[in-house]
C-alpha positions in Angstrom: 84.1 213.6 19.9 86.0 215.0 22.9 86.5 212.5 25.7 87.6 213.4 29.2 86.7 210.1 30.9 90.3 209.0 31.2 91.1 212.2 33.1 88.3 212.3 35.7 87.3 210.0 38.5 84.4 207.7 37.8 82.0 209.6 40.1 82.4 212.7 38.0 81.6 211.0 34.7 77.9 211.3 35.4 78.3 215.1 35.8 79.3 215.5 32.1 76.0 216.0 30.4 76.7 217.3 26.9 79.3 217.2 24.2 79.7 219.1 21.0 81.1 217.5 17.9 84.7 218.1 16.7 83.5 220.7 14.2 82.7 223.1 17.0 85.5 225.3 18.4 84.0 225.6 21.8 83.5 221.9 22.4 83.0 221.3 26.1 81.4 223.1 29.0 82.0 221.4 32.3 80.6 223.2 35.4 80.7 221.1 38.5 79.6 223.2 41.5 80.5 220.4 44.0 84.2 220.0 43.3 85.1 223.1 41.3 88.7 221.9 40.9 88.6 223.1 37.3 86.1 224.8 35.0 86.7 223.8 31.4 85.2 226.4 29.0 86.5 224.9 25.8 89.1 222.6 24.5 91.2 225.7 23.8 90.7 227.4 27.1 90.9 226.2 30.7 89.8 228.1 33.8 91.6 227.0 36.9 89.2 227.1 39.9 85.7 228.6 39.8 85.0 232.1 38.5 82.8 233.1 41.4 83.0 232.4 45.1 79.3 231.6 45.1 80.1 228.4 43.1 82.9 227.3 45.4 82.7 223.9 47.1 84.8 221.3 48.8 87.2 219.2 46.8 86.7 215.5 47.4 89.9 213.7 48.5 90.0 211.4 45.6 90.6 214.2 43.0 94.2 213.7 41.9 96.6 216.5 42.6 97.9 216.5 39.0 94.4 217.0 37.5 95.5 220.3 36.0 98.7 218.7 34.5 96.6 216.0 33.0 94.2 218.4 31.4 97.1 220.5 29.9 98.6 217.3 28.6 95.3 216.3 27.1 95.1 219.5 25.1 98.4 220.3 23.4 96.8 223.2 21.5 95.5 225.2 24.4 95.3 228.9 23.6 94.1 230.5 26.9 94.5 229.9 30.6 92.5 231.7 33.3 94.1 231.2 36.7 93.4 232.6 40.1 90.9 232.5 43.0 87.2 233.1 42.5 85.7 236.6 42.7 84.5 237.4 46.2 82.8 240.7 47.2 84.1 240.6 50.7 87.7 239.9 49.7 88.0 236.8 51.9 87.4 233.1 51.5 88.6 229.6 52.0 90.6 229.5 48.8 94.1 228.0 49.2 94.2 225.2 51.8 92.8 222.5 49.5 93.9 224.1 46.3 97.6 224.4 47.1 98.5 220.9 46.0 96.9 221.6 42.6 98.9 224.8 42.2 102.1 223.3 43.3 101.7 220.4 40.9 101.0 222.8 38.1 104.1 224.9 39.0 106.3 221.8 39.0 104.9 220.8 35.6 105.4 224.2 34.1 109.0 224.4 35.3 109.8 221.1 33.7 111.0 221.0 30.0 107.9 219.1 29.0 105.7 221.7 30.6 107.3 224.5 28.7 106.9 222.7 25.4 103.2 221.9 26.1 102.5 225.5 26.9 104.0 226.8 23.7 100.6 227.1 22.1 99.1 229.2 24.9 98.7 232.8 23.6 96.5 234.4 26.3 96.8 234.2 30.1 94.4 235.9 32.6 95.8 235.8 36.1 93.9 236.9 39.3 96.2 237.6 42.2 96.5 235.0 44.9 96.6 236.9 48.3 97.2 235.7 51.8 93.5 236.5 52.5 92.6 233.8 50.1 95.4 231.4 51.0 94.5 230.9 54.6 97.4 229.2 56.4 100.0 231.0 54.4 101.8 234.1 55.4 102.3 237.1 53.2 105.8 236.3 52.0 104.8 232.7 51.0 101.9 234.1 49.1 104.1 236.6 47.3 106.6 233.8 46.4 103.8 231.7 45.1 102.6 234.5 42.8 106.2 235.2 41.6 107.0 231.5 40.8 103.7 230.9 39.1 103.9 234.0 36.9 107.5 233.2 36.1 106.5 229.7 35.1 103.6 230.9 32.9 105.9 233.2 30.8 107.1 231.7 27.6 107.9 232.4 24.0 104.7 232.6 22.0 102.6 234.2 24.7 100.9 237.2 23.2 98.3 238.5 25.7 98.6 238.8 29.5 96.1 240.3 31.9 96.9 240.5 35.6 94.3 241.6 38.1 95.3 242.6 41.7 92.9 242.7 44.6 92.3 246.0 46.4 91.7 244.0 49.7 95.0 242.4 50.7 96.8 243.0 47.4 100.5 242.0 47.7 101.6 242.2 44.0 104.5 244.4 43.2 107.0 244.5 40.3 108.9 241.6 41.9 106.1 239.2 41.2 104.9 240.6 37.9 108.2 241.4 36.0 109.2 237.8 35.4 106.3 237.0 33.1 107.2 240.1 31.1 110.9 239.1 30.9 110.1 235.6 29.7 107.6 236.5 27.0 109.5 238.1 24.1 106.4 237.8 21.7 104.0 239.7 24.0 101.7 242.0 22.1 99.2 243.0 24.9 99.8 243.6 28.6 97.0 244.7 31.0 97.4 245.4 34.7 94.3 246.1 36.7 95.1 247.2 40.3 91.5 247.6 41.4 92.3 250.6 43.5 95.2 248.7 45.1 97.6 250.8 47.2 100.5 248.7 46.1 103.3 250.5 44.1 103.8 248.6 40.9 106.6 249.9 38.7 107.4 247.8 35.6 109.9 247.9 32.8 108.9 247.4 29.2 112.3 248.2 27.8 112.8 244.7 26.3 109.3 244.4 25.0 109.7 246.5 21.9 107.1 244.5 20.0 104.2 245.5 22.4 101.2 247.0 20.6 98.8 247.5 23.5 99.4 248.4 27.2 96.8 249.1 29.8 97.7 250.3 33.3 94.4 250.5 35.2 94.0 251.7 38.8 97.7 251.8 38.8 100.2 253.2 41.3 103.8 253.3 40.0 106.7 255.4 39.1 106.8 257.4 35.9 109.7 255.2 34.8 107.2 252.6 33.8 105.7 254.9 31.1 109.2 256.1 30.2 110.3 252.5 29.5 107.5 252.4 26.8 109.5 254.8 24.6 111.3 251.8 23.1 108.0 250.2 22.0 108.0 251.2 18.4 104.8 249.2 17.6 102.7 250.6 20.4 99.2 251.4 19.1 97.0 251.6 22.2 97.9 253.1 25.6 95.6 253.4 28.5 96.8 254.9 31.8 94.7 255.4 34.9 96.8 256.9 37.7 96.8 259.7 40.2 98.9 258.9 43.2 101.7 261.2 42.1 102.1 264.3 40.1 100.9 263.7 36.5 103.4 266.3 35.4 106.0 263.6 35.0 103.7 261.6 32.8 102.8 264.6 30.8 106.5 265.3 30.1 107.1 261.8 29.0 104.1 261.8 26.7 105.1 265.2 25.3 108.5 264.0 24.2 109.3 262.6 20.8 108.6 258.9 20.6 108.3 256.3 17.9 104.8 255.2 18.8 102.0 254.6 16.2 99.2 255.4 18.7 95.7 255.1 17.4 94.1 254.8 20.9 95.0 256.9 23.9 93.3 257.1 27.3 94.6 259.2 30.2 92.5 259.0 33.4 93.2 260.6 36.7 95.4 263.2 35.0 95.8 266.6 36.7 94.5 269.7 35.1 96.4 270.3 31.8 96.9 273.7 30.2 96.6 274.4 26.5 100.4 274.1 25.9 100.6 270.7 27.6 97.6 269.4 25.6 99.2 270.7 22.4 102.6 269.0 23.3 100.9 265.6 24.0 98.7 265.5 20.9 100.9 267.1 18.2 102.9 263.9 17.9 99.8 261.8 17.4 98.4 262.6 13.9 97.2 259.0 13.5 95.1 259.0 16.7 91.6 257.6 16.2 90.3 257.3 19.7 91.0 259.7 22.6 89.7 259.6 26.2 91.1 262.5 28.3 90.3 265.0 31.0 90.3 268.5 29.6 89.4 270.5 32.6 90.5 274.1 32.2 91.3 273.8 28.5 90.2 277.0 26.6 88.5 277.3 23.3 91.9 277.9 21.7 93.2 274.6 23.3 90.2 272.7 21.9 91.0 274.0 18.4 94.6 272.8 18.8 93.4 269.4 19.7 91.3 269.3 16.5 94.2 270.5 14.4 96.7 268.0 15.9 94.4 264.9 15.6 92.4 265.3 12.4 91.8 261.5 12.1 89.8 261.1 15.4 86.8 258.9 15.1 86.0 258.6 18.9 86.4 261.4 21.5 85.5 261.3 25.1 86.4 264.1 27.5 85.2 266.4 30.3 85.6 270.2 30.4 83.6 272.5 32.6 85.0 275.5 30.7 83.8 274.3 27.3 81.7 276.7 25.3 79.6 276.4 22.1 82.4 278.2 20.2 84.9 275.7 21.6 82.9 272.8 20.3 82.7 274.5 16.8 86.5 275.2 16.8 87.2 271.6 17.8 84.9 269.7 15.5 85.6 271.7 12.3 88.8 269.8 12.1 87.3 266.4 12.9 85.3 265.4 9.8 85.7 261.7 10.5 84.4 261.8 14.0 81.8 259.0 14.7 81.3 259.2 18.5 81.6 262.1 20.8 80.9 262.0 24.6 81.5 264.9 27.0 80.4 265.9 30.5 80.6 268.9 32.8 79.5 271.0 29.8 77.6 273.5 31.8 77.6 276.2 29.1 76.5 274.0 26.2 73.3 274.8 24.4 71.7 273.9 21.1 74.3 276.0 19.3 77.0 273.7 20.4 75.0 270.6 19.3 74.3 272.2 15.9 78.0 272.9 15.5 78.8 269.2 16.0 76.1 268.1 13.6 77.3 270.6 11.0 81.0 269.6 11.2 80.7 265.8 11.9 78.3 264.3 9.4 79.5 260.8 10.1 78.4 261.0 13.7 76.9 257.8 15.1 76.8 258.5 18.8 76.5 261.7 20.8 76.4 261.8 24.6 76.2 265.1 26.5 76.1 265.2 30.4 75.5 268.3 32.6 74.6 270.6 29.8 72.8 274.0 30.0 69.8 273.6 27.7 69.1 272.2 24.2 66.3 273.8 22.1 64.8 272.3 19.0 67.3 273.8 16.6 70.1 271.7 18.0 68.1 268.4 17.6 66.9 269.4 14.1 70.6 269.9 13.1 71.4 266.3 14.2 68.4 265.1 12.2 69.4 267.0 9.1 73.1 266.4 9.0 73.9 263.1 10.7 72.4 260.4 8.6 74.2 257.5 10.4 73.1 258.6 13.9 72.3 255.6 16.1 72.6 256.7 19.8 71.6 259.9 21.5 72.1 260.5 25.2 71.3 263.8 27.0 71.6 263.4 30.8 71.8 265.5 34.0 71.1 268.8 32.2 68.5 271.5 31.8 65.5 271.5 29.5 65.6 269.7 26.1 63.2 269.9 23.3 61.0 266.8 23.4 59.3 268.0 20.2 62.7 267.9 18.5 63.3 264.4 19.8 59.9 263.2 18.6 60.7 264.5 15.2 64.2 263.1 15.2 62.9 259.6 16.0 60.2 259.9 13.3 62.8 260.9 10.7 65.3 258.2 11.7 63.7 254.8 12.1 67.2 253.3 12.3 67.9 255.1 15.6 68.8 252.4 18.1 68.7 254.2 21.5 67.7 257.5 23.1 68.4 258.1 26.8 67.0 261.0 28.8 68.4 260.6 32.3 67.6 263.1 35.1 66.6 266.0 32.9 65.8 269.1 34.8 62.8 271.4 34.0 60.9 268.5 32.3 58.2 266.7 34.2 58.7 263.0 34.7 55.3 262.3 33.2 56.5 263.8 29.9 59.6 261.6 29.9 57.3 258.6 30.6 55.1 259.5 27.6 58.1 259.7 25.4 59.2 256.1 26.3 55.6 254.9 26.0 55.7 256.2 22.4 59.1 254.6 21.7 59.4 251.5 24.0 62.3 250.2 21.8 64.6 252.7 23.5 64.1 251.4 27.0 67.3 249.5 27.7 68.4 251.2 30.9 66.8 254.2 32.4 68.1 254.9 35.9 66.4 257.2 38.3 63.0 257.2 36.6 61.2 254.7 38.8 57.8 255.2 37.1 59.3 254.2 33.8 60.8 251.1 35.3 57.5 250.0 36.8 55.7 250.8 33.6 57.9 248.4 31.6 58.6 246.0 34.5 62.3 246.5 34.1 65.0 244.9 36.1 68.0 247.4 36.3 
């Protein structure tokens, strides 16, 4: 039985209502909306301060400043720490004035020899940026220093997963604050930075993290040297980049060069318009790629075929291409026999012939999503029914007419189908869509923009 009575003031003991036995991995859930000094998810994970500003409250004066240190000391086998201010839609709050003593006590503890030893079991850290907006009473430079020192203190050998989230309102994080945790974590496998549309320029170096297997740079503004430094990461399997503040040509050149990566997952968002040669150069070094999410605006049918030839092991493909034709889909998918999910949008020229080509070439298909298509007659739906025995999800949205007769027959022949979504379909009366979902209510999970269907099933969306 887990016991925290020796760590908390007497007045909080009554707040602890339930315990799980020692056989349960997630042993304790302590949610105190009055003090919110710490939220303890489990004996292997601590969340420092509340997750949401709506649960924020005042700290009583009798809570010891070293409460976090005591909790860390109590659990020598901690695996995860979630640290940072609560989420707040308006980007401002009262975080900081009363919490500073707790943070400073934690920093002092982590910088000590005993603190480093006690954190050796921590493998995952999620860190939400502390800004001057949250830390009222501190100026910008002091807030930046607090982030730097804290991130530096959290870095250690044995740390495998780091996620850092910057705030778009008042973000002050740069490489100066973030790089230390990278430098001090030689066993790091996963690094995720989420800039949340922050305008801050964050350029990092991964030159010494050759063991990295996953890197995500989301809503990221930074120099191309950050991506270039990843060329030393021989174990890299997953790379996600969301950028757009500078010419993506630099990134394209880096990704096109020879590298030792073993990528199975690649996402490039915010990329400028590629041509066929650039797409060929990026993908020809990625024969093991299984998942690809990329913008293909302007890629011709010949370029789509090159993509299929270069990445024959693709299982999941998501893209947009307003130039895509039925022939292009056929030329692409004839080289992708293992494809299980395909999702594409801006497909203004696609008809039932393109859907039939996918069904003919990709018999392992489990999910198909087509957005902004031309029209899809019954022959396309029939091809899915006849060829794709494992089909589970079908989504046709923001397009022209689609054969409801074909969909009725598809559902009848595939009772294992899990979800069908028809969203904002032109040329079909809303009453017909409502009738379809009345016949198959199991498919109603989310149906935006069809108010009568929502009312019919009393949905909250």
